[in-house]
DRENFI-519017 format. One record per residue: residue in three letters; x, y, z of N, C-alpha, C in turn; residue number from 0. Coordinates in pm, whole numbers, plus 50000, padded with zeros to 5 digits. Layout:
N
['Ala',[X,Y,Z],[X,Y,Z],[X,Y,Z],NUM]
...
***
This chain:
335
['Met',[77002,54313,49472],[76925,54411,49395],[77010,54537,49374],0]
['Ser',[76974,54616,49272],[77048,54738,49243],[77045,54833,49361],1]
['Ala',[77157,54904,49378],[77162,55006,49483],[77063,55117,49458],2]
['Ala',[77014,55127,49332],[76919,55233,49300],[76776,55194,49328],3]
['Thr',[76748,55069,49367],[76612,55027,49395],[76555,55108,49510],4]
['Ala',[76434,55159,49492],[76377,55254,49587],[76377,55200,49729],5]
['Glu',[76347,55071,49746],[76336,55015,49880],[76470,55011,49953],6]
['His',[76580,55025,49879],[76710,55009,49940],[76789,55139,49948],7]
['Val',[76723,55253,49929],[76790,55382,49944],[76800,55416,50091],8]
['Gln',[76923,55437,50140],[76942,55465,50282],[76899,55607,50315],9]
['Ser',[76906,55647,50441],[76855,55778,50483],[76960,55888,50473],10]
['Thr',[77090,55852,50474],[77196,55952,50461],[77288,55915,50346],11]
['Met',[77366,56012,50305],[77455,55991,50192],[77581,56072,50211],12]
['Lys',[77685,56034,50135],[77806,56114,50127],[77798,56207,50006],13]
['Ala',[77861,56322,50020],[77863,56419,49910],[77990,56502,49918],14]
['Leu',[78038,56544,49802],[78144,56644,49796],[78076,56780,49805],15]
['Gln',[78110,56855,49907],[78046,56985,49926],[78151,57095,49933],16]
['Phe',[78124,57205,49864],[78206,57325,49882],[78146,57401,49998],17]
['Val',[78203,57380,50115],[78149,57437,50239],[78158,57589,50235],18]
['Asp',[78267,57638,50180],[78290,57782,50164],[78398,57797,50058],19]
['Arg',[78436,57919,50029],[78541,57941,49929],[78669,57868,49968],20]
['Asp',[78721,57791,49872],[78844,57714,49891],[78836,57612,50005],21]
['Lys',[78714,57565,50036],[78696,57467,50143],[78610,57351,50095],22]
['Pro',[78669,57259,50015],[78595,57140,49975],[78604,57033,50082],23]
['Lys',[78497,56956,50098],[78496,56853,50202],[78396,56745,50164],24]
['Val',[78429,56620,50193],[78333,56511,50180],[78254,56506,50310],25]
['Val',[78123,56524,50298],[78036,56536,50415],[77927,56430,50409],26]
['Glu',[77859,56409,50523],[77743,56322,50525],[77619,56410,50542],27]
['Leu',[77521,56388,50454],[77400,56469,50450],[77278,56377,50442],28]
['Pro',[77162,56428,50479],[77039,56350,50455],[77016,56337,50304],29]
['Ile',[76967,56224,50262],[76926,56211,50122],[76807,56303,50098],30]
['Pro',[76813,56385,49995],[76706,56483,49975],[76573,56417,49939],31]
['Asp',[76465,56479,49983],[76332,56437,49944],[76303,56485,49803],32]
['Ile',[76211,56419,49734],[76170,56461,49601],[76024,56500,49601],33]
['Gly',[75992,56593,49510],[75853,56632,49492],[75783,56540,49394],34]
['Asp',[75656,56566,49373],[75576,56482,49284],[75626,56483,49140],35]
['Asp',[75692,56591,49100],[75739,56604,48962],[75890,56587,48950],36]
['Glu',[75953,56526,49049],[76098,56512,49051],[76139,56366,49058],37]
['Val',[76268,56343,49035],[76325,56209,49050],[76449,56217,49138],38]
['Leu',[76480,56106,49203],[76604,56093,49278],[76697,56006,49194],39]
['Val',[76818,56056,49172],[76915,55987,49089],[77031,55939,49175],40]
['Ala',[77071,55814,49155],[77194,55761,49217],[77308,55787,49121],41]
['Ala',[77405,55869,49163],[77518,55903,49076],[77604,55780,49050],42]
['Arg',[77659,55771,48930],[77747,55660,48895],[77886,55708,48853],43]
['Ser',[77895,55810,48768],[78024,55864,48728],[78011,56015,48713],44]
['Val',[78099,56089,48780],[78092,56235,48782],[78229,56291,48743],45]
['Gly',[78232,56369,48636],[78356,56428,48590],[78387,56557,48662],46]
['Val',[78517,56584,48678],[78564,56709,48737],[78600,56803,48622],47]
['Cys',[78549,56925,48629],[78568,57025,48524],[78638,57148,48582],48]
['His',[78706,57223,48496],[78772,57345,48542],[78670,57444,48600],49]
['Ser',[78547,57439,48551],[78444,57527,48607],[78417,57497,48755],50]
['Asp',[78438,57371,48795],[78422,57336,48936],[78525,57411,49022],51]
['Ile',[78646,57425,48968],[78750,57499,49040],[78712,57646,49049],52]
['Glu',[78656,57701,48941],[78612,57841,48944],[78504,57861,49050],53]
['Leu',[78413,57765,49060],[78310,57771,49164],[78374,57768,49303],54]
['Leu',[78468,57678,49322],[78534,57664,49451],[78609,57792,49488],55]
['Glu',[78666,57858,49389],[78744,57980,49414],[78657,58105,49420],56]
['Gly',[78526,58088,49404],[78435,58200,49420],[78421,58290,49300],57]
['Arg',[78452,58240,49179],[78449,58327,49062],[78371,58267,48945],58]
['Tyr',[78263,58194,48976],[78181,58141,48868],[78101,58252,48801],59]
['Ile',[78053,58228,48677],[78001,58335,48592],[77861,58382,48629],60]
['Ile',[77786,58307,48711],[77655,58352,48756],[77652,58349,48909],61]
['Pro',[77557,58420,48970],[77551,58420,49118],[77528,58281,49175],62]
['Phe',[77587,58255,49290],[77570,58129,49361],[77598,58154,49508],63]
['Ala',[77571,58053,49589],[77596,58066,49733],[77654,57936,49785],64]
['Tyr',[77742,57946,49885],[77792,57830,49958],[77698,57801,50075],65]
['Pro',[77691,57677,50121],[77757,57559,50067],[77691,57514,49936],66]
['Gln',[77769,57444,49854],[77719,57397,49726],[77782,57262,49691],67]
['Ile',[77702,57175,49633],[77752,57047,49582],[77777,57063,49433],68]
['Pro',[77901,57042,49386],[77931,57056,49244],[77890,56929,49167],69]
['Gly',[77927,56927,49039],[77906,56807,48958],[77803,56828,48850],70]
['His',[77849,56868,48730],[77757,56889,48618],[77787,56796,48500],71]
['Glu',[77893,56717,48509],[77923,56614,48408],[77898,56479,48474],72]
['Trp',[77790,56411,48439],[77755,56295,48520],[77673,56194,48442],73]
['Ser',[77672,56073,48497],[77574,55971,48459],[77520,55910,48587],74]
['Gly',[77401,55852,48579],[77343,55795,48699],[77229,55701,48667],75]
['Glu',[77163,55659,48773],[77055,55561,48763],[76937,55610,48848],76]
['Ile',[76819,55608,48790],[76701,55654,48863],[76679,55566,48986],77]
['Ala',[76666,55631,49103],[76642,55558,49227],[76496,55567,49272],78]
['Arg',[76436,55683,49262],[76296,55703,49298],[76233,55799,49199],79]
['Val',[76103,55790,49183],[76031,55885,49098],[75913,55941,49174],80]
['Gly',[75883,56069,49149],[75765,56129,49207],[75638,56074,49144],81]
['Arg',[75526,56094,49210],[75401,56031,49167],[75353,56078,49031],82]
['Asn',[75397,56197,48986],[75353,56248,48856],[75450,56215,48743],83]
['Val',[75559,56148,48774],[75662,56119,48674],[75626,55991,48599],84]
['Thr',[75617,56002,48467],[75582,55886,48384],[75691,55848,48285],85]
['Arg',[75787,55938,48261],[75890,55911,48159],[75998,55816,48207],86]
['Phe',[76017,55806,48337],[76126,55726,48391],[76075,55635,48502],87]
['Val',[76150,55525,48521],[76121,55433,48632],[76253,55401,48701],88]
['Pro',[76248,55355,48826],[76372,55317,48894],[76451,55215,48812],89]
['Gly',[76582,55239,48804],[76670,55152,48727],[76708,55209,48592],90]
['Asp',[76635,55309,48542],[76672,55371,48414],[76809,55439,48426],91]
['Arg',[76892,55420,48324],[77024,55486,48319],[77007,55619,48248],92]
['Val',[77060,55727,48310],[77034,55860,48256],[77157,55949,48263],93]
['Val',[77153,56052,48179],[77245,56166,48187],[77159,56291,48188],94]
['Gly',[77218,56407,48217],[77134,56526,48229],[77205,56653,48191],95]
['Glu',[77127,56747,48140],[77178,56878,48102],[77204,56963,48226],96]
['Cys',[77290,57063,48210],[77331,57138,48328],[77285,57284,48328],97]
['Val',[77231,57334,48219],[77176,57469,48219],[77024,57455,48212],98]
['Ile',[76958,57495,48320],[76814,57477,48333],[76754,57614,48360],99]
['Gly',[76707,57680,48254],[76656,57815,48270],[76766,57907,48320],100]
['Asp',[76739,57975,48431],[76839,58064,48490],[76934,57991,48584],101]
['Asp',[76908,57864,48610],[76991,57787,48703],[77095,57705,48630],102]
['His',[77207,57685,48695],[77313,57599,48644],[77330,57483,48743],103]
['Phe',[77297,57363,48696],[77307,57244,48781],[77453,57222,48821],104]
['Gly',[77476,57205,48951],[77611,57188,49001],[77681,57319,49031],105]
['Phe',[77610,57430,49015],[77668,57562,49042],[77573,57645,49128],106]
['Ser',[77461,57685,49072],[77363,57761,49150],[77263,57670,49219],107]
['Ile',[77251,57545,49174],[77173,57443,49245],[77260,57319,49261],108]
['Ser',[77230,57238,49363],[77316,57126,49398],[77332,57029,49281],109]
['Gly',[77456,56980,49265],[77490,56894,49153],[77501,56747,49190],110]
['Ala',[77578,56676,49107],[77577,56529,49108],[77691,56466,49188],111]
['Ala',[77777,56544,49249],[77890,56486,49322],[77846,56438,49460],112]
['Ala',[77751,56347,49458],[77692,56291,49580],[77638,56153,49546],113]
['Glu',[77614,56074,49648],[77557,55943,49621],[77419,55954,49556],114]
['Tyr',[77341,56054,49596],[77208,56076,49541],[77184,56225,49521],115]
['Phe',[77104,56260,49421],[77069,56400,49399],[76932,56407,49331],116]
['Val',[76873,56525,49337],[76739,56548,49283],[76750,56608,49143],117]
['Ala',[76665,56561,49053],[76657,56618,48919],[76511,56619,48874],118]
['Arg',[76488,56690,48765],[76355,56690,48703],[76363,56615,48570],119]
['Pro',[76257,56543,48536],[76261,56461,48413],[76295,56539,48288],120]
['Glu',[76256,56667,48280],[76282,56743,48158],[76429,56774,48137],121]
['Trp',[76512,56758,48240],[76657,56776,48222],[76724,56651,48169],122]
['Leu',[76656,56538,48179],[76723,56409,48167],[76706,56346,48030],123]
['His',[76803,56260,47996],[76800,56180,47873],[76847,56039,47909],124]
['Arg',[76785,55939,47848],[76831,55802,47870],[76968,55783,47808],125]
['Leu',[77054,55713,47881],[77185,55677,47830],[77168,55556,47738],126]
['Pro',[77206,55569,47610],[77182,55459,47517],[77251,55330,47560],127]
['Asp',[77190,55218,47526],[77252,55088,47549],[77388,55087,47478],128]
['Gly',[77485,55028,47543],[77618,55022,47484],[77710,55132,47531],129]
['Leu',[77655,55238,47591],[77739,55343,47648],[77750,55320,47799],130]
['Ser',[77872,55308,47847],[77896,55281,47988],[77864,55405,48071],131]
['Phe',[77858,55387,48203],[77841,55502,48291],[77959,55598,48277],132]
['Thr',[78080,55545,48256],[78195,55634,48234],[78173,55718,48110],133]
['Met',[78128,55656,48001],[78097,55732,47880],[77986,55834,47909],134]
['Gly',[77889,55795,47988],[77781,55888,48022],[77833,56012,48093],135]
['Gly',[77934,55994,48178],[77994,56108,48247],[78072,56199,48156],136]
['Leu',[78096,56156,48031],[78167,56237,47933],[78073,56302,47831],137]
['Val',[77944,56274,47841],[77850,56327,47743],[77846,56480,47748],138]
['Glu',[77847,56539,47867],[77836,56685,47875],[77952,56754,47806],139]
['Pro',[78080,56725,47836],[78187,56793,47762],[78186,56759,47613],140]
['Phe',[78147,56635,47578],[78139,56602,47435],[78028,56683,47367],141]
['Ser',[77917,56704,47436],[77807,56780,47376],[77850,56924,47347],142]
['Val',[77936,56980,47431],[77988,57116,47408],[78071,57119,47280],143]
['Ala',[78154,57018,47262],[78237,57008,47142],[78151,56985,47018],144]
['Tyr',[78056,56894,47028],[77969,56863,46915],[77888,56985,46874],145]
['Tyr',[77838,57059,46972],[77761,57180,46944],[77845,57283,46870],146]
['Ala',[77972,57298,46910],[78059,57395,46842],[78076,57360,46695],147]
['Leu',[78092,57231,46664],[78107,57190,46525],[77977,57209,46447],148]
['Val',[77864,57180,46510],[77735,57200,46442],[77715,57349,46414],149]
['Arg',[77744,57435,46511],[77728,57579,46490],[77821,57630,46380],150]
['Ala',[77936,57569,46368],[78032,57610,46264],[77995,57558,46126],151]
['Gly',[77891,57478,46117],[77848,57426,45988],[77884,57282,45963],152]
['Gly',[77945,57216,46063],[77982,57076,46046],[78107,57058,45962],153]
['Val',[78162,56939,45967],[78280,56905,45887],[78259,56766,45829],154]
['Asp',[78334,56737,45723],[78327,56604,45663],[78463,56570,45604],155]
['Ala',[78468,56464,45523],[78596,56414,45472],[78663,56509,45374],156]
['Ser',[78593,56612,45331],[78655,56710,45241],[78734,56815,45317],157]
['Asn',[78722,56818,45450],[78778,56926,45531],[78904,56886,45606],158]
['Thr',[78994,56983,45621],[79102,56974,45718],[79069,57069,45832],159]
['Ile',[79070,57017,45953],[79037,57095,46071],[79158,57100,46163],160]
['Val',[79190,57218,46213],[79295,57236,46313],[79229,57268,46446],161]
['Val',[79261,57190,46548],[79207,57210,46683],[79319,57268,46769],162]
['Leu',[79297,57386,46823],[79397,57453,46905],[79366,57428,47052],163]
['Gly',[79444,57340,47114],[79424,57305,47254],[79364,57168,47270],164]
['Ala',[79428,57083,47351],[79383,56946,47372],[79346,56921,47517],165]
['Gly',[79268,57015,47572],[79201,56986,47697],[79085,56891,47669],166]
['Pro',[79003,56860,47770],[78893,56766,47746],[78800,56805,47632],167]
['Val',[78765,56933,47621],[78674,56974,47514],[78746,56973,47379],168]
['Gly',[78870,57018,47374],[78946,57011,47249],[78963,56868,47201],169]
['Leu',[78986,56777,47294],[78997,56636,47257],[78863,56580,47212],170]
['Ala',[78754,56627,47273],[78622,56584,47228],[78594,56636,47087],171]
['Val',[78636,56759,47056],[78626,56810,46919],[78703,56721,46824],172]
['Thr',[78822,56681,46866],[78905,56593,46784],[78833,56463,46751],173]
['Ala',[78776,56400,46854],[78706,56274,46834],[78585,56291,46743],174]
['Ala',[78509,56399,46766],[78389,56422,46685],[78426,56450,46540],175]
['Ala',[78524,56536,46517],[78563,56571,46380],[78618,56450,46306],176]
['Ala',[78698,56369,46375],[78751,56249,46312],[78638,56153,46276],177]
['Ala',[78539,56140,46366],[78426,56052,46337],[78343,56104,46220],178]
['Met',[78344,56235,46200],[78274,56293,46085],[78352,56278,45955],179]
['Gly',[78477,56232,45967],[78557,56206,45848],[78661,56310,45816],180]
['Ala',[78668,56418,45893],[78762,56526,45863],[78906,56486,45895],181]
['Arg',[78998,56541,45820],[79141,56530,45852],[79168,56627,45966],182]
['Thr',[79208,56574,46082],[79210,56651,46205],[79353,56665,46257],183]
['Ile',[79395,56789,46277],[79529,56820,46328],[79513,56893,46461],184]
['Val',[79580,56844,46564],[79568,56901,46698],[79698,56972,46733],185]
['Val',[79685,57090,46790],[79801,57170,46832],[79797,57182,46983],186]
['Glu',[79900,57128,47049],[79898,57118,47195],[80041,57106,47247],187]
['Pro',[80079,57185,47350],[80216,57177,47401],[80248,57056,47487],188]
['Thr',[80146,56992,47547],[80169,56885,47644],[80175,56749,47576],189]
['Pro',[80286,56674,47591],[80300,56545,47522],[80187,56447,47551],190]
['Lys',[80145,56435,47678],[80042,56337,47712],[79910,56369,47641],191]
['Arg',[79881,56495,47626],[79757,56534,47559],[79768,56513,47408],192]
['Arg',[79886,56530,47355],[79904,56497,47213],[79886,56347,47190],193]
['Glu',[79934,56266,47282],[79913,56121,47272],[79764,56087,47278],194]
['Ala',[79691,56156,47367],[79548,56132,47378],[79477,56170,47248],195]
['Ala',[79522,56278,47185],[79462,56319,47058],[79479,56211,46951],196]
['Met',[79596,56151,46948],[79618,56043,46850],[79532,55922,46883],197]
['Ala',[79513,55893,47012],[79426,55781,47051],[79281,55806,47012],198]
['Leu',[79245,55934,46997],[79110,55970,46956],[79102,55999,46807],199]
['His',[79201,55947,46732],[79198,55941,46586],[79233,56073,46516],200]
['Ala',[79310,56160,46584],[79368,56273,46513],[79465,56221,46406],201]
['His',[79475,56292,46296],[79572,56257,46193],[79713,56300,46233],202]
['Gln',[79722,56414,46300],[79850,56463,46353],[79823,56535,46484],203]
['Ala',[79922,56532,46572],[79917,56609,46696],[80055,56672,46713],204]
['Val',[80062,56803,46708],[80190,56871,46701],[80202,56977,46809],205]
['His',[80328,57010,46842],[80358,57120,46933],[80326,57252,46861],206]
['Pro',[80286,57355,46936],[80256,57483,46871],[80369,57537,46783],207]
['Asp',[80494,57508,46818],[80605,57557,46737],[80611,57493,46599],208]
['Glu',[80537,57382,46581],[80543,57308,46455],[80429,57340,46359],209]
['Ile',[80330,57416,46404],[80209,57429,46322],[80232,57505,46193],210]
['Asp',[80322,57602,46191],[80348,57676,46066],[80401,57582,45958],211]
['Asp',[80492,57492,45996],[80544,57396,45898],[80433,57303,45850],212]
['Val',[80345,57263,45940],[80236,57176,45901],[80145,57247,45799],213]
['Ile',[80114,57374,45826],[80029,57451,45733],[80099,57466,45599],214]
['Asp',[80230,57495,45600],[80305,57513,45475],[80305,57387,45390],215]
['Asn',[80297,57270,45456],[80301,57142,45384],[80161,57084,45361],216]
['Met',[80060,57167,45374],[79923,57119,45367],[79866,57120,45225],217]
['Gly',[79949,57108,45127],[79901,57112,44989],[79920,57250,44933],218]
['Asp',[79815,57334,44940],[79827,57470,44887],[79891,57565,44986],219]
['Gly',[79910,57521,45110],[79978,57604,45209],[79899,57726,45253],220]
['Gln',[79769,57725,45226],[79688,57843,45253],[79613,57838,45385],221]
['Gly',[79620,57726,45456],[79555,57719,45586],[79450,57611,45593],222]
['Ala',[79391,57598,45711],[79292,57494,45737],[79153,57541,45696],223]
['Asp',[79069,57447,45655],[78930,57481,45622],[78856,57530,45746],224]
['Val',[78884,57466,45860],[78818,57500,45986],[78924,57503,46095],225]
['Val',[78921,57607,46176],[79004,57613,46297],[78911,57622,46417],226]
['Val',[78928,57532,46511],[78852,57535,46636],[78946,57576,46748],227]
['Glu',[78917,57690,46811],[79000,57739,46921],[78942,57687,47051],228]
['Ala',[79015,57597,47117],[78965,57530,47237],[79053,57552,47358],229]
['Ser',[79148,57644,47349],[79239,57664,47461],[79192,57773,47557],230]
['Gly',[79121,57872,47506],[79083,57986,47588],[79197,58082,47615],231]
['Asn',[79309,58065,47548],[79423,58155,47562],[79408,58268,47461],232]
['Pro',[79406,58396,47504],[79381,58505,47409],[79480,58510,47293],233]
['Asn',[79606,58479,47318],[79703,58480,47209],[79673,58371,47106],234]
['Val',[79629,58256,47154],[79593,58148,47063],[79463,58182,46989],235]
['Met',[79372,58249,47057],[79249,58293,46992],[79280,58385,46875],236]
['Ala',[79377,58475,46895],[79419,58563,46786],[79487,58485,46674],237]
['Arg',[79565,58387,46711],[79641,58306,46614],[79548,58228,46521],238]
['Ala',[79430,58193,46569],[79337,58116,46487],[79307,58186,46355],239]
['Leu',[79300,58320,46356],[79270,58395,46234],[79380,58379,46131],240]
['Glu',[79502,58353,46175],[79615,58339,46084],[79626,58199,46024],241]
['Leu',[79572,58100,46094],[79588,57961,46051],[79478,57912,45957],242]
['Val',[79369,57986,45950],[79256,57943,45870],[79271,57991,45726],243]
['Ala',[79216,57914,45634],[79227,57943,45492],[79129,58053,45448],244]
['Phe',[79149,58104,45328],[79055,58198,45266],[78917,58133,45260],245]
['Lys',[78816,58209,45300],[78678,58162,45309],[78663,58044,45406],246]
['Gly',[78756,58035,45501],[78749,57930,45601],[78659,57969,45717],247]
['Arg',[78653,57878,45813],[78566,57897,45929],[78649,57887,46057],248]
['Val',[78619,57976,46151],[78682,57973,46283],[78572,57957,46387],249]
['Ala',[78587,57856,46473],[78491,57831,46579],[78560,57853,46714],250]
['Tyr',[78511,57949,46790],[78566,57978,46922],[78485,57905,47028],251]
['Ile',[78556,57817,47101],[78490,57739,47206],[78562,57753,47340],252]
['Gly',[78694,57782,47337],[78768,57807,47460],[78718,57936,47523],253]
['Ile',[78711,57939,47656],[78650,58053,47726],[78758,58138,47793],254]
['Asp',[78753,58267,47765],[78833,58364,47839],[78752,58493,47847],255]
['Val',[78740,58547,47966],[78668,58672,47984],[78760,58771,48053],256]
['Gly',[78791,58881,47983],[78866,58987,48049],[79009,59007,48002],257]
['Arg',[79076,58901,47957],[79214,58919,47911],[79215,58967,47766],258]
['Glu',[79328,59023,47724],[79339,59080,47591],[79464,59031,47521],259]
['Ala',[79461,59036,47388],[79578,59003,47306],[79563,59074,47173],260]
['Pro',[79674,59119,47112],[79665,59179,46979],[79619,59075,46878],261]
['Ala',[79534,59115,46786],[79484,59025,46682],[79476,59098,46549],262]
['Lys',[79503,59026,46442],[79495,59082,46307],[79351,59074,46257],263]
['Leu',[79269,59165,46307],[79126,59157,46279],[79095,59180,46131],264]
['Gly',[79186,59246,46061],[79165,59265,45918],[79156,59135,45840],265]
['Leu',[79210,59026,45898],[79202,58897,45831],[79058,58847,45819],266]
['Ile',[78972,58889,45912],[78832,58847,45904],[78771,58892,45772],267]
['Gln',[78800,59017,45736],[78746,59072,45610],[78825,59025,45489],268]
['Ser',[78959,59032,45498],[79040,59001,45379],[79032,58854,45340],269]
['Lys',[79009,58766,45437],[78993,58623,45407],[78847,58582,45391],270]
['Glu',[78754,58676,45412],[78611,58646,45407],[78576,58529,45499],271]
['Leu',[78617,58544,45625],[78601,58435,45721],[78459,58430,45777],272]
['Ser',[78417,58309,45813],[78296,58287,45890],[78338,58250,46031],273]
['Ile',[78290,58324,46130],[78333,58305,46269],[78212,58278,46357],274]
['Thr',[78221,58174,46438],[78115,58142,46534],[78175,58130,46673],275]
['Gly',[78096,58164,46769],[78130,58138,46909],[78021,58052,46969],276]
['Ser',[78057,57967,47063],[77956,57882,47125],[77989,57865,47272],277]
['Ile',[77884,57843,47349],[77901,57815,47491],[77794,57715,47533],278]
['Gly',[77835,57613,47603],[77741,57510,47644],[77696,57424,47528],279]
['Ser',[77579,57364,47543],[77528,57273,47440],[77375,57272,47441],280]
['Pro',[77314,57387,47417],[77168,57393,47424],[77099,57320,47309],281]
['Asn',[76994,57249,47342],[76904,57189,47242],[76972,57090,47149],282]
['Ile',[77077,57023,47196],[77147,56931,47107],[77178,56798,47172],283]
['Trp',[77130,56776,47295],[77164,56652,47364],[77109,56527,47297],284]
['Pro',[76984,56523,47253],[76937,56401,47185],[77022,56367,47062],285]
['Glu',[77056,56469,46983],[77140,56447,46865],[77279,56398,46906],286]
['Thr',[77334,56458,47013],[77466,56417,47063],[77467,56270,47103],287]
['Leu',[77364,56228,47176],[77357,56090,47221],[77341,55993,47104],288]
['Arg',[77262,56031,47003],[77251,55946,46884],[77385,55936,46813],289]
['Phe',[77457,56046,46805],[77588,56046,46739],[77683,55950,46811],290]
['Leu',[77688,55958,46943],[77777,55870,47019],[77736,55724,47004],291]
['Ala',[77606,55698,47009],[77559,55560,46997],[77588,55503,46858],292]
['Asn',[77566,55584,46755],[77580,55534,46618],[77726,55522,46573],293]
['Thr',[77812,55614,46620],[77953,55608,46581],[78032,55512,46668],294]
['Lys',[77977,55480,46788],[78046,55395,46885],[78182,55454,46925],295]
['Leu',[78188,55585,46931],[78310,55652,46975],[78347,55608,47117],296]
['Asp',[78473,55584,47139],[78523,55553,47273],[78598,55674,47324],297]
['Leu',[78538,55746,47415],[78599,55866,47472],[78676,55838,47601],298]
['Thr',[78680,55713,47642],[78738,55682,47774],[78887,55715,47786],299]
['Pro',[78965,55731,47674],[79102,55779,47694],[79110,55916,47761],300]
['Leu',[79000,55990,47761],[78999,56119,47831],[79011,56103,47982],301]
['Val',[78965,55990,48035],[78963,55970,48181],[79097,55911,48224],302]
['Thr',[79177,55995,48286],[79311,55954,48326],[79322,55919,48474],303]
['Gln',[79223,55959,48554],[79220,55922,48696],[79076,55890,48737],304]
['Arg',[79062,55789,48823],[78932,55750,48877],[78943,55743,49028],305]
['Tyr',[78845,55804,49096],[78847,55811,49242],[78710,55769,49296],306]
['Gly',[78711,55715,49417],[78587,55694,49489],[78541,55824,49552],307]
['Leu',[78418,55828,49599],[78364,55950,49656],[78442,55994,49781],308]
['Asp',[78494,55898,49857],[78572,55934,49976],[78696,56015,49939],309]
['Asp',[78745,56000,49817],[78865,56070,49771],[78832,56182,49673],310]
['Ala',[78709,56235,49682],[78663,56334,49585],[78743,56463,49589],311]
['Val',[78793,56503,49705],[78873,56625,49711],[79002,56608,49632],312]
['Glu',[79063,56490,49643],[79183,56460,49564],[79150,56464,49415],313]
['Ala',[79035,56409,49378],[78993,56412,49237],[78977,56555,49188],314]
['Leu',[78923,56640,49275],[78898,56779,49238],[79024,56850,49194],315]
['Tyr',[79133,56823,49263],[79256,56895,49234],[79349,56823,49136],316]
['Ala',[79319,56699,49102],[79414,56619,49023],[79455,56688,48894],317]
['Ala',[79358,56728,48814],[79389,56780,48681],[79451,56918,48686],318]
['Tyr',[79431,56991,48795],[79471,57131,48797],[79600,57155,48875],319]
['Lys',[79639,57059,48954],[79771,57068,49016],[79877,56998,48932],320]
['His',[79834,56900,48850],[79929,56823,48770],[79875,56807,48627],321]
['Pro',[79858,56920,48554],[79798,56911,48420],[79882,56833,48321],322]
['Glu',[80011,56820,48349],[80096,56743,48257],[80066,56594,48264],323]
['Asp',[80004,56548,48371],[79976,56406,48389],[79827,56373,48382],324]
['Ser',[79743,56473,48376],[79600,56449,48390],[79521,56517,48279],325]
['Ile',[79416,56451,48233],[79323,56513,48139],[79187,56528,48205],326]
['Lys',[79128,56418,48250],[78996,56423,48313],[78993,56324,48430],327]
['Ala',[78956,56375,48547],[78936,56290,48665],[78787,56262,48680],328]
['His',[78754,56137,48715],[78617,56098,48740],[78601,56048,48883],329]
['Ile',[78491,56086,48945],[78448,56030,49073],[78345,55922,49039],330]
['Glu',[78372,55799,49081],[78285,55688,49042],[78225,55621,49164],331]
['Met',[78094,55595,49155],[78021,55526,49261],[77971,55390,49210],332]
['Pro',[77978,55288,49290],[77937,55155,49243],[77786,55146,49222],333]
['Ser',[77746,55062,49126],[77602,55040,49104],[77556,54920,49186],334]
***
């Protein structure tokens, strides 16, 4: 029988816990109880995000307290349901949103980097048939990318889009824009990430030193219809204004708070630019899941390392100690 069957849920579980600042550890904890309006989820695939490192280092954007279980990019299987829960039953495959009112799942409240965790039905969405648990663990970063494109007005086959930065979210933008039909050019210094961009159907993936030549050879040489800034580097954020065409659109999705860089702000007016900023993926998960199911996008090239829960600390550091070799690490639990 499935490990998620209610009768077979054991009394203790393993979890990746941030015991204190800079102190991650795989620990054994009691499986949490659920209330009448809650569900217990058996984790299946949990992605490691740079925000998890910020949490570990004590500098996340909202208040939190240690100890804390991270994990906000996840897929799982319903193990138990509270007596008032009618939307889900044990065995349902689900994914879940991570911003819940004032709380951030995996940051201010315990997350999914454990064998089992508690959730509420209103956070959850069924994982469509045909999407693997690994794909489910990529829904959250993809939803962030998809939301940025929707806020920017969308793209189609008439557009050329330049994506600045090929981290996981930049690569998700690449995949989404390509699936929408846009001619997609990715700018990224790391060769492995440029290769991943091509695997996700970018038309070109170039080093930053090459982008001016690409723009010059783009037909009218006036710039891209849409520029998505996904690096979070202030200098690159400023550069986006220079690469976009007259009456073009710039979408800021890379996050930086506090650093500064000179920018030619007059280009906003002189080019009549439309500029959007986005954070997270509010109110767009059902649409995101339909998009993934209908396009049959394969995002699994993003996952460059897979670890069991016993090796979760190694997974945590993989992408950030060796960014030249890693894009996205996943912690995977058997079903």
